[in-house]
C-alpha positions, 0 to 999 in steps of 0.5 A: 904506676900510673901518674893519673891516679883515682882520688879514691881507693876502695879496699874490699872486705867481706861486707863492704869496704874501706874508703880511702883517700889518694893523697898525691900532693907531696911529691917527695914522699910515697903515695898516701891513703888516708882512710876517710870512711867504712862502708857496709855494702849490705845495709848501706851505712857509711861511717866516717873515720877518725875526724874526717867529714865526708865531703859532697865529692866524697859521698858521691864517689862513694855512692858510685862505688856502692851501686857499681859493687852491687851490680858486679855482686849481683852478676857474679851471683848469676855467674855462679848459679849458671855454673852451678848448673854447668855442674849439675849437668857434669855431674849427671854425666859423672854418674851416667858414665863414670861413677863406681857404685861405691861413690854413687852410694857416698853422694846420692842421698846428699845429693838428692836432698840438696835438689829436693831442697832446691826444687822445692824453693824454685817451684814455691818462688815461680808460683809466687811470681806467677800469683802476682802476674 
């Protein structure tokens, strides 16, 4: 394990993270992680845990982590959408070249409904952006 450990550790969870202060003071004992807060990334809420009062350094580290985490999640969302475009292209190629009539029968209605729904949302959102511009 590296000698230069960060001051904080963020255990990611569904809607945010648990924040731990990394305690390396006592070299005779194993590394200690003291939970100091819970973060809800969706609403920005930070709840101190137990009797911990968050210091300015704690709050700054949490704010920095939250900003970086939001950037990461936004980038993942875009990457997921671009992967969906790839999957749509692969699906079109499959339908045109390899799909059996039975397989097409199984997926056609579901795909058409999903694509219609997506198209409707995209067209509406595009129109809203054009109206604002």
